[in-house]
N, C-alpha and C positions, 0 to 999 in steps of 0.2 A: 770298223770303228770299235773302240773298247767298250765293254759293258758299262752301264751307269754305276757310279760309285755309291756305296752305302753310306748313310750318315754315321759319323764317327763319334761315339760317346767319349767324353774325356775320361782319363784314368782316375782311379781313386787316389788323389794326391792330398786330400785333407786341406785343400786350399793352397798348397805349395806348388810352385812351378815345376813341371816335369823335368827330370834330369836330362832326358833326350826328347827333342821335339823336331819332327820332320813336317814341313808344310809345303803342299803343292809341288812335290818333287817330280821333276821330269828328267828322264835319262834316255839316251839313245846310243846305239852302236852304229856309227856312220849314219846312213839314211833311215835306219830302222829304229823307231821309237819303241822303248820297252816299258817305261813307267810313265803313267799319265796322271799327274797331279796327286801323287800319293801323300796322305797325311798319316802321321803316326806320333803318338805321345806316350812316353814310358815314364812311370813314376819311380822315385828313388826306392830301390830294393824290390821292385816288381819283377816278375818273370813273364815274358810275353812270348807266345808261340806264333811264329810267322809261317803260315801254311798256304798251300796252293798247288795247283798242277804244275808239271814241268813246263818251263818257259813262262811262268806267270810273272817272274821278275823278282823273286825272293832274294836270290844271291846277288842280283844286280843292286837291289836296295841296300843290302849289307855292305857291298863294296863301295857304293857311293857315300854312305854314311861314314865309312872308315877312311875315306879320302883316296881310295884306289881308283875311283872312276869319277871324273868331274861331271856334275849335273848340268843339264841344259837350262833348267829353271827351278825355282823353289829355294827353300832354305833348310839348313840343318843347324840346330842349336843344341849345344852341349853345356849343361849347367849354366844356362843364361848367356853363353858366348857363341856368337855366330861362327861356325866352322865350315860354312859352305865353300866347297872347292879347295879347302886347305890341304896341303900335302899330308900324306899318310903318317909320316914320322912326327909331324907336329900334332896331328890328331891323337896319336898314341901318347905323346908327352902330356896331353891334357887328361888322360885317364880312360881312353876308350881303346879296347883291343878286340881283334877279330881272330877267330879260329876258322880258317878257310876249309871248305869241305874237301877232304882227300889230298890236300897239298899244304899242310901246315908245318912241315919239318924240312931239314936239309939232309937228304938221305945219305950223302957221301961223308957227312960228319958223324962223330960218335955222339952218344947221348949226352955226355958231359959237355962236349963242344957246342951242341945245340943249345943247352941251357946257358952256357957262358955267353953265347951270342944273344940270347933272349934277354940277358940282363943289361943291355946297353942303356936303358933308361936310367939305371941307378949306378952307372959306372963311376960317377964322381961322389957317390954316397955309399961307401962300403958297408956301413951299418944297416942301411935299408936293404942292400943287396943280400947281405948275410941273413937278414930276417926273412926275405923272400925265399931264399934257398932252403932255409930251415922248414918253412911252411910247405914248400914243394916236396921235400924229403918226407914230411909227415903224411901229406896227401897221396903221394905216389911212391911208396917204398920200393916197388919193383924197378923203377927207373934208377934208383941208387945202386941196385944190384947189377944193373946192365950199363953202368956209366962208360965203360970202355968199348961197348958194342957199337958197331956202325948202325946208325938209325935206320937205314934201309933194310937191315937184316932183322929188325923187330917184327913181331906179328902185327896184324892190322890193329888189334886192340891196343897194343903197346904204343904203336905210332900215334893213335888218337890220344892216348894218355899223355904222350910227350908233347903233342901240339897243344893240348889243354894246359899242361904244365908251363910251357913257354909263354902262353898268353897270361897265365896267372902270376908269373914271376914279376911282371911289372905292376902287380897289385892294382888292376884297373877298377874304376868305379862302375864302368859299363862294359859288359862282355858280350860280344856277338858270336854265336856259335852256328856254323853252317854245316848241316848234316852230321850231327853227333853220332848217329847209329849206323852210318854208311858202311855196309859190308861187315858188320860185327855180329858175333853170336849173342844169343839172349843173355848168357851169363856175364859177358863183357859189358853189354849195354846196361845191365843192372848196376854194375860197379861204377860206370861212368855217371849214371844218374845220381848215385849217392854222392859222388864228388860235386856235381852241379848243385845238389841240395845243400851241401856244406858251404859252397861258395856263397850261395844265397843267404845262408844263416849268418855269415859274417858281414852282410850288407851289400854284396855285389849285385848290381842290376843286370839281368840276363835277357837277351833276345835270342830265341832259339828257332832255327829252321830245321825241320826234319820231315821226311816223307811218311813216317809212322805216326799216325794220330795218337796212338797209345803212348809212345815215347814223349812226344811233344807236350801232350796235355797232362802227363803225370807230374811235370814240374812247373807247369804254367798256371798263372792266375787268370790270364786273359789270352784270347786267341784273336788273331787278325788274319783274315783270309783274302789272298790276292788271286785275281783272275785276269789274265791278259793285261797286267800292269795297272789294274784298278782295284781298290779295296772293295770287296763285296760283303764282308762281314767283319764286325769288330765288337767284342763283348766278352762276358765271362766264358771261360774255357768250356765249362760244362754245357752251355747252351749250344755250342757248335754240334754236339752229338744229336741235337734235335733238328739238324739241317741235313737230311739225307740227300738233298739235291747237290749240296757242296761235297759231302763226304763221298758220294757215289762217283764223283768225277776225279777223286784223288787217291783215297787211302786204301791200304791193304789190311783186311782182317781185323777183327777185334772191335771195331766200331759199329755198333748196331748189328745188322745182319752181315755187313762187310763183304769183301770179295771172297773170303775163305769158303763160305758156303757155296758160292757159284763155282769156284775152282773144284770143290769137292763133287759137284754135279757132273763133272766130266766122266766119260766112260772109263772102265778100268785101265790101268797102265798097260802099255804094249808088252807082249812077251818077247823073250829073247829069240833071235833067229837060230837056225840050224847052221851047222858047218863049223869050220875052224875059226878061231878068234881072229878078228881083223886088227885088234890092238892088244898087245901083251906086254906086261911088265913083269920081270922076274928078279926078285931079290934086290930091288933098288935101294941104295943107301947114299946119303950125302950129309955132310956136316958143315956148319959155319962157325968159325972161331972156336972149334973144339966142341960145339954143341950139335948133337945129332938132330937134323931136321926131318929126315926120312930114314926109317930103319927097317930094312928087310921087307919092303912092300912088294907084293905080287898082285897082279890084276889081269884078268882076261875078259875082254869085251867081245861079244859075238855079233854077227851081222844084224843090223836093224835094231839092236838093243838100245835102250836108254838107261844108263847107269847114273844114279845120283850119289854124290860124295858129300858127306857132311861131317862136321866136327867143330870144336871150338877154335877160336883164332890162335894161331901158332901150332895147330895140329899137324901141319905139313901138306895141306891140300893144294895150295898154289905152288908150293915147291915141287910136289908130284907132277903138276901140269908142266912146270918148267923142265923137268926131267923128260917127260913124255914128248914134249915139243922140241927139245934140243937146245933150249936156252941155258941149261945147266948140264955139265958133264957129270955123270954119276960117279961116286967113289967106288961103287960096286953094283953089279946087276946088269941086265940086258933089257933092251926095248925092241919089240918087233912090230912091224906094220905090214899087214897082209902077208905074214909069214916071212918077211924080209927083215934081217937084222939091221936096224938103223941107229944103233947105240952111238956110233961115231959120226952120224950124218948131221949136217947143219940144219938149223930151223928152216932155211929156204928150201933145202933138198926135201925135207919132210913135207913141207907145204906143197911142193910140186908133185909129191907122191900121193897127195890127197888128204893130208892132215891139217885141218883148220883149227885155230886157237884164238879165243878172245882173252882180254885182260881185264882185271878189276878196274883199272883206271882208264879204260878206253883209249889206247895209244893211237891217236889219229894225228893228222896234219892240221894244226890249228889255223894256218893261213890259207887253206884250201876251202872252197865251198863244199857243201854236202854232195852236190852232183860230181864235182871233180874228185872228191875223196872216194866215192863209190866206184867211179870210172877207173881210178888208179888200182882199186882192188880187183878189177876184172882183168888185170894184166896177164894172168895165167892163160886166158882164153883168147887173147888178141892174136889173130891169124897173121897179120902183116905187121912186123916190127921194124921193118927197114925204114930209117929216117928219110932216105931219099924219096921213097914212094910217097911218104906223107908230105914232104916238101914240094913235090911236083903234082900233088893232088891226083895221083894215079887212081884209076877205078878200084883196084884191089884195096888200096888204103882207105878210100872213101867208104867202100862196103864194110870194111872191118870197123871203122869208126861208127857207122850207122848201127852195126850189130851191138857194139858196146853201149851206144846211146839207148837202144831199145831195152837192153838188159837193165840199165840204170833206171829207166822209167818204170819197169816192172817192179823193181825192188822199192822204189819210192812209193808206188801205189800199195804194194803189199804191206809195208810197215807204216803207212800213214805219214810219210815224211815230205809230201808234196809241197807243203807250205814253207819248208825249210830248204828247198832245193838251191836257192841262191844265197843262203846264209853261210857265213864263215863258221867253221867248226869251233873256233875259239870263242864264238859268241853264244854258243848253245848252252843250255842247262845241262847238269850232270846226267839226268835221265835221258834227254834227247840225244846226247852224245853216245849213250849206251845203245840206243836204238840204231844209230848210224853205224856203230861198231858191229852190231849184229848184221846189218845190211852188207857191210864190207866182207864179213865172214861168209855170208851166203853167196856173195858175188863170185867167190872162188870155186863154188860147187864142190866142196870137199866130200870125201867118202867117210871120213871120221872127223867129228866136231868136238872140241873141248870148249865148253862154255864155263867161264869163271865168273860166278855170281851175276847172272844176267839181269836179275831183278833189283840189284843194288842201286838205290837212288832214283828209281823210276816210280811213277804214280800208279795208283790202283787200277785205273782204267787201262793202262798199258800192261800191268802185271796180269790182269784178267785176260787180256788178249795174248799174253806171252805163253801161257800154258797150252792153249789149242794151237798156237803158232809153232811151238816146239814139236808138238805132235804132227802138225802138218808138214813141217820140214822133214821129219823122219819118214812120213808116209809118201810124200811126193818125190823126194830126192833119194830115198833109200839109204840115207846117211845113218851112221851109227853115232850116238851122242853120249858124251860123258859130261855131267853137269855138276858143278860145285855151287851150292846155294844154301843160304841161311833161312829162307822162307819155307817153313815146314809144309803148309798146304800146297805150295807150288811143287816142291821137290817130290812130295808124296804122290801128287796127281800125275806127274809125267814119267815117273821112274818105274821100271819093271823090277829093279833091284837097287838096294842101297848099300853103300860101303861107308862105315863110320870109322873115322880116324881120331886118334888122340896121342899127343906127344910123339908124332912121327910114325906111329904104328897103326895097323888095321886092328880095331877092337871088336868089330861086329860086321857081318855081311849076310845079306839075305833079302827076302821080301820086305817092303816098307813097313808092314804091320809088325813084323818080328823085330826089326832093327830099332824102330822108334820106341819100343817098349823095353828094350834092353837096359838094365839098371845102370850099366857103365856108360851108355850113351846119354841117358837122362842126367846122370850126375855130372858128367864133364861138359855137356853141351847146354842144357837148360839150367843147371844149378838147382838149388833148393828153395830159392826165393819165390814166393807165390806170384809176386808182380812180374818177375821175369818169365814165368811159365804162362801167365795169362796174356802177356804181350805177344806171345808166339802163336796165339790162336787156339781154337777149340781142340784140334788134334793134338797139339802139344800138351794141353791140359789132360786129355785122356791118357796120353803116353806117360805123363808124370804120375798120375794117379795109379795107373796099372803097375808102374815100376816101384812105387813107394809103398812100403808096408803100412 
């Protein structure tokens, strides 16, 4: 059963009715109920941080309010009008817009085409559309410079800016933002927070979901904390910092003692192994639309080593992973795996050779259950693949299926996914999908693992477990790991060596303490804003102070 709900104090509306009111909302995915009688009231011009652990129901609440998911019970009222169960396009026409986490753009369209599509609300009012475009150009000048660029080729930060710009183009009265800082460098988060503050200044009401307590509370007047589909806390944002029982279950670093201190308590990072490199990149180059994304990057990773890669959004980190794993052909350069040249090999060939790779957006099968998804990832080690043996239930096929089932159970237990074994992947929260993605990666038993932002979108309890888990994966499997991550305490705790990138090039390489205090790394990654530095944890603060005269 869900935990008991907390009493909900009314927002400071000065006697006026709230612009958005949710009463006793109940939402389910099939037979699984996610929200249990949730109440939420948001005043005109207010900013509310909607917080909670992965799977608490935050994104589900936003989707239901926006009309993307019909509720089972309760009501949603927008500016005095009942919009419960109304279609999403009709809700948008009334002045409510949502920025979905990690999926707010059309990647195959150009930036200009995305903005043109987002202007559908004002298609018959050219003056209002022109005013909206002018404001978007003022708030997001970088998008004007990239108008002819395919949206999928933008950096993560630019894609978030485009998603925010598309939502703002309709000039909504209420803006719902899901995971604003997902996968973004501190300097980009600082820029987006300034944009949200400017939207608030013009009177837009904001409801913000984010896994970073520092990000969410920096722009919020009030915080609402969800746990297992029930409101556990609602009140002034600052008071949430006095609730360590809630913060301990969710957030990473910077809030009170936070998880950064506990991550820092881990033993020193592992040293590099001996012998020839198991993964080598030599002079890799690639360009998109004439813009160099990776320029002459060389990398050598030795057996058992954990190498961390950091840099601002658009630095070329994920593109480097695409080149290493075979999803992109290089314009120049070579890739070697265990001494074998695999530059022209396909991703599947490299996977069979022992190269595992995760993705920022957890590319899984949404219509499969968690158990089925992990079982599919075990395909490399299935001993009997003959369909006739399976059809006739031959002993060899039965034994092979039992072996896969045991491996799936081991991974479910290892990563704490037992409660989700029968859940469809498409129903999971962002953070839980990332944990399933990690399980699928481990199911392949790779010798070299590329982890692309494993902590993005997951809660503190899981991040704190992630650092020792990464170490344990290395120790128990002997795998070599290359990790792209924006969380400084995590990447410093697990890495024996850091490689910093900026504008497609390697700008610094060496022990974490040396790289994190490099002036070029601090300037490009953390920026100069004190808030951006503080949001990144105590280690980032030390690095910033050491590199700043």
